[in-house]
C-alpha positions in Angstrom: -35.0 -117.5 -0.5 -36.2 -114.2 -0.4 -38.3 -112.6 -3.1 -38.3 -109.4 -4.9 -41.6 -107.9 -5.9 -41.4 -104.5 -8.0 -45.4 -103.1 -8.0 -46.2 -100.4 -10.1 -46.2 -96.6 -8.9 -49.4 -94.6 -9.6 -48.8 -91.1 -10.0 -52.5 -88.8 -9.9 -50.5 -85.5 -11.0 -48.3 -85.4 -13.4 -46.9 -82.5 -14.7 -43.1 -81.2 -16.0 -42.2 -77.8 -14.5 -38.6 -77.4 -14.0 -37.5 -76.6 -10.7 -35.3 -73.0 -10.5 -35.0 -72.5 -6.9 -35.4 -74.3 -3.4 -38.1 -72.0 -2.6 -40.2 -72.4 -5.5 -38.8 -76.1 -5.6 -41.2 -76.3 -2.0 -43.8 -74.2 -3.6 -44.1 -76.2 -6.3 -43.7 -79.7 -4.2 -46.3 -78.7 -2.2 -48.8 -78.8 -5.1 -47.8 -82.5 -6.1 -49.1 -85.7 -4.9 -48.0 -89.1 -5.7 -49.2 -92.7 -4.8 -47.0 -95.4 -4.1 -46.8 -98.7 -3.3 -44.0 -101.0 -3.3 -42.6 -103.9 -1.8 -38.8 -104.7 -0.9 -37.9 -102.6 -4.2 -34.8 -101.5 -5.2 -34.3 -97.9 -4.1 -32.3 -96.6 -6.9 -35.2 -98.3 -9.3 -37.5 -96.3 -6.5 -36.1 -93.1 -6.8 -36.2 -93.5 -10.9 -39.6 -93.8 -11.2 -40.3 -91.1 -8.5 -38.4 -88.4 -9.8 -39.5 -89.7 -13.8 -43.0 -89.3 -12.5 -42.8 -85.7 -11.9 -40.0 -84.3 -14.2 -37.8 -83.5 -11.3 -34.0 -83.7 -12.3 -31.7 -85.9 -9.5 -28.7 -87.6 -8.6 -27.6 -91.0 -7.2 -24.1 -91.1 -4.8 -22.8 -94.1 -5.8 -23.6 -94.8 -2.3 -27.2 -95.1 -3.1 -28.1 -98.7 -2.1 -31.1 -100.8 -0.1 -34.8 -102.0 -0.9 -38.1 -100.0 0.4 -41.1 -101.1 0.8 -43.8 -98.5 1.3 -47.5 -97.8 0.4 -48.1 -93.7 0.1 -51.3 -92.6 -1.4 -52.3 -88.9 -2.2 -48.8 -88.0 0.0 -46.8 -84.6 -1.4 -43.9 -85.2 -3.3 -41.1 -84.4 -0.9 -42.9 -85.6 2.2 -43.1 -89.0 0.1 -39.4 -88.8 -0.8 -38.5 -87.7 2.5 -40.6 -91.2 3.8 -38.5 -93.1 1.1 -35.0 -91.9 2.3 -35.3 -92.2 5.6 -36.8 -96.0 5.5 -34.3 -97.8 3.5 -33.8 -101.2 4.1 -30.4 -102.9 4.1 -28.5 -99.6 3.1 -27.6 -96.7 4.9 -30.0 -93.9 5.7 -30.7 -91.4 2.8 -30.7 -87.9 2.4 -31.1 -84.9 -0.2 -30.2 -81.7 -1.0 -31.9 -79.3 -3.9 -29.2 -77.1 -5.7 -30.2 -75.1 -9.0 -33.0 -77.1 -9.5 -31.7 -80.8 -9.0 -32.1 -83.0 -6.2 -29.1 -84.8 -5.1 -29.3 -88.4 -3.0 -26.6 -89.0 -0.5 -25.8 -91.0 2.2 -27.0 -88.7 5.3 -23.8 -89.7 7.4 -21.6 -88.4 4.8 -23.4 -85.0 4.7 -23.0 -84.9 8.7 -19.2 -85.9 8.3 -18.0 -83.9 5.5 -20.1 -80.6 5.2 -23.0 -79.6 3.1 -23.6 -81.0 -0.3 -24.2 -79.2 -3.0 -24.7 -79.4 -6.7 -23.8 -77.2 -9.5 -23.5 -77.5 -13.7 -20.6 -75.3 -15.2 -20.2 -74.9 -18.3 -17.6 -75.5 -20.9 -16.7 -73.3 -23.9 -13.9 -74.7 -25.7 -13.1 -78.3 -24.9 -15.2 -81.5 -25.2 -17.0 -82.1 -21.8 -16.9 -85.4 -22.2 -13.1 -85.7 -22.4 -12.5 -83.4 -20.3 -14.3 -85.2 -17.5 -12.2 -88.1 -18.6 -8.8 -86.3 -18.0 -10.0 -84.7 -14.6 -11.0 -88.6 -13.0 -7.7 -89.5 -14.2 -6.3 -86.9 -11.5 -6.2 -88.3 -7.5 -7.6 -84.9 -6.5 -10.5 -85.5 -8.7 -11.1 -89.1 -8.0 -14.9 -89.4 -7.6 -15.9 -90.6 -3.8 -19.1 -91.3 -2.1 -19.9 -87.6 -1.6 -18.4 -86.3 -5.0 -19.3 -87.2 -8.3 -19.7 -85.3 -11.5 -20.3 -86.3 -15.1 -20.6 -84.9 -18.5 -23.7 -83.2 -20.0 -22.9 -83.5 -23.9 -26.0 -82.3 -25.1 -25.1 -78.8 -23.6 -21.0 -79.1 -23.3 -21.7 -78.9 -19.1 -20.6 -80.4 -16.0 -22.7 -81.3 -13.5 -21.2 -82.0 -9.7 -22.4 -82.7 -6.6 -19.8 -82.6 -3.6 -18.9 -80.7 -1.1 -18.1 -76.7 -1.2 -14.5 -77.6 -1.1 -14.8 -80.5 -3.5 -16.5 -78.3 -5.8 -13.8 -75.4 -5.9 -10.8 -78.0 -6.6 -13.0 -79.4 -9.6 -13.7 -76.1 -11.0 -10.4 -75.1 -10.7 -9.5 -78.3 -12.5 -11.9 -77.1 -15.6 -10.5 -73.8 -15.5 -7.2 -75.2 -16.2 -8.4 -77.6 -19.1 -10.7 -75.3 -20.9 -9.0 -73.4 -22.5 -9.2 -71.8 -26.4 -7.1 -74.3 -28.9 -4.8 -72.2 -31.6 -6.1 -72.9 -35.1 -4.1 -74.1 -37.9 -4.5 -73.6 -41.6 -3.4 -76.5 -43.7 -2.3 -76.8 -46.9 -1.7 -80.1 -48.8 -0.7 -80.1 -52.6 0.1 -83.4 -54.8 3.0 -81.9 -57.6 3.5 -84.3 -60.7 7.2 -83.9 -61.5 7.8 -85.3 -65.4 11.1 -84.1 -65.8 13.2 -85.9 -63.4 13.8 -82.9 -61.0 12.0 -84.0 -58.3 10.7 -80.3 -56.7 8.1 -78.2 -55.9 8.8 -75.6 -58.5 9.6 -77.9 -61.2 6.2 -79.6 -61.5 2.5 -79.5 -61.7 0.3 -78.8 -58.9 -3.1 -81.5 -59.4 -4.4 -81.0 -56.2 -4.2 -78.5 -53.4 -6.5 -78.5 -50.8 -7.1 -76.3 -47.9 -8.9 -76.9 -44.4 -8.4 -75.0 -40.8 -8.3 -77.3 -37.8 -7.5 -77.0 -34.5 -3.9 -78.0 -32.5 -3.9 -81.9 -31.6 -7.3 -82.9 -33.9 -8.0 -85.5 -36.4 -9.0 -84.1 -39.5 -9.6 -85.7 -43.4 -9.5 -84.4 -46.7 -11.0 -86.5 -49.3 -11.3 -85.7 -52.9 -12.8 -88.4 -55.4 -12.7 -87.5 -59.6 -15.0 -89.1 -62.2 -13.7 -90.3 -65.9 -12.5 -87.2 -67.6 -12.2 -85.1 -64.7 -9.2 -82.8 -65.8 -6.4 -83.3 -68.4 -4.1 -84.7 -65.8 -6.1 -86.4 -63.0 -8.6 -88.4 -65.0 -10.5 -90.4 -62.2 -9.8 -91.8 -58.7 -9.6 -90.6 -55.5 -7.2 -88.7 -53.0 -6.9 -89.2 -48.9 -5.0 -87.4 -46.5 -5.7 -88.1 -42.6 -3.9 -85.5 -40.3 -3.6 -84.3 -36.8 -1.2 -81.4 -36.2 0.0 -80.7 -33.0 1.5 -77.0 -31.9 4.8 -77.2 -29.8 5.7 -75.3 -27.0 8.4 -73.3 -29.5 5.7 -72.5 -31.8 6.8 -75.3 -34.2 4.3 -77.4 -35.7 4.6 -81.6 -35.8 2.2 -83.2 -38.0 0.9 -86.7 -38.0 -0.3 -88.0 -41.6 -1.8 -90.6 -43.8 -1.9 -90.2 -47.4 -3.6 -93.0 -49.8 -4.2 -92.2 -52.9 -6.1 -94.7 -56.0 -5.6 -92.4 -59.6 -5.8 -92.6 -63.5 -3.0 -90.0 -64.5 -2.8 -89.2 -68.1 1.0 -87.6 -68.8 1.6 -85.6 -71.4 3.2 -87.9 -74.1 1.8 -91.1 -72.9 -0.8 -92.8 -74.8 -2.7 -94.6 -71.9 -3.7 -93.2 -68.6 -1.1 -94.6 -65.5 -2.7 -96.1 -62.5 -1.3 -95.1 -59.3 -2.4 -97.0 -55.9 -0.8 -95.5 -53.3 0.0 -95.0 -49.6 2.0 -93.4 -47.2 1.9 -92.1 -43.1 4.7 -90.3 -41.0 5.2 -87.6 -39.2 7.1 -84.4 -39.8 7.9 -81.1 -37.6 8.3 -77.8 -39.4 7.8 -73.9 -38.3 4.7 -72.4 -39.4 4.7 -71.0 -43.2 7.3 -73.8 -43.9 6.3 -76.3 -46.4 7.7 -79.8 -46.3 7.5 -82.8 -48.4 5.5 -85.7 -46.7 5.5 -88.2 -49.3 6.4 -89.1 -52.9 5.2 -92.0 -55.5 7.2 -93.5 -58.2 5.1 -93.9 -61.5 4.8 -97.2 -63.3 3.4 -97.9 -66.5 3.3 -101.9 -67.4 5.4 -102.3 -64.4 8.2 -100.0 -65.1 9.2 -97.2 -63.9 8.5 -93.8 -65.8 10.3 -90.8 -66.0 7.0 -89.0 -63.6 6.8 -88.9 -60.0 4.3 -87.5 -57.7 5.2 -85.5 -54.4 2.8 -84.8 -51.3 3.9 -81.4 -49.7 1.9 -79.4 -46.5 2.5 -76.8 -45.6 1.0 -75.9 -42.3 0.4 -72.0 -40.4 -0.5 -71.2 -37.2 -4.1 -68.6 -37.0 -3.2 -65.9 -35.5 -5.6 -65.2 -32.8 -8.1 -62.6 -32.8 -8.3 -59.7 -30.3 -10.8 -60.3 -27.5 -13.2 -57.1 -28.8 -12.8 -58.8 -32.3 -14.3 -62.1 -31.5 -17.8 -61.3 -31.2 -17.7 -59.7 -34.8 
């Protein structure tokens, strides 16, 4: 059985200056000398060690594989990289391109067959780059290949891609279509205590009325907790509302909501607080500015219903977009 040995990599000069352009990269590479000794090392591991030692950014094509045996001493970085890529065993011959300071390592045959490989970084402005990449990769024209790869840079909310100019052009179009500003929705919740037997908002007493601003199709949560003696009506406990509003094509709003309450209530005329433990969920659809009832809870004392009810009302309002010249203010 053939053994694989990974010898330690020796580096003479260690600095970490970022590469900005191919010309600058060539000038800096000439000043970097490294020493490498490896025997039957996995080429992906070898490249990781080489690039980590000099602090350069790089991207590996999924087709990069094989092993490398080499012994180099005080060799310029670019010459050492070229030597490693040309002498891969049990794998395709490799080459590289430098685009925007990023080394892109790909099979040489793929470059010859599919055109020049470029590496670019594209900023995402309005949505999560990570979720966008997941969505794009489900699209048939934008599935990754041996010469076309892309991934999200979470810290910068950007997408880094390597591929032919046609691949990059198609990806940019996909990003443009998905990277759109989401409409904002103002949500007002009102928990109404009704004690006269008429279950309506107008006849009740508001004991909880939080407001939250969120984006369409985004999960949001409102939670309020009250300690002992909080108000004359709501003595203690908590209210929690989880909600996802979705703006429809006709400008109506669909709300998926889940309400949980665990409260001690003091109602006029009752000698002891009433304990309410209740949860409800549902979906409602309404126009902007319209108030709808999501759920209700019958109040009980000693297991028997009393003349009281809690109703949860929701009022979603679409927030108007500001004119383009006002957004920087």
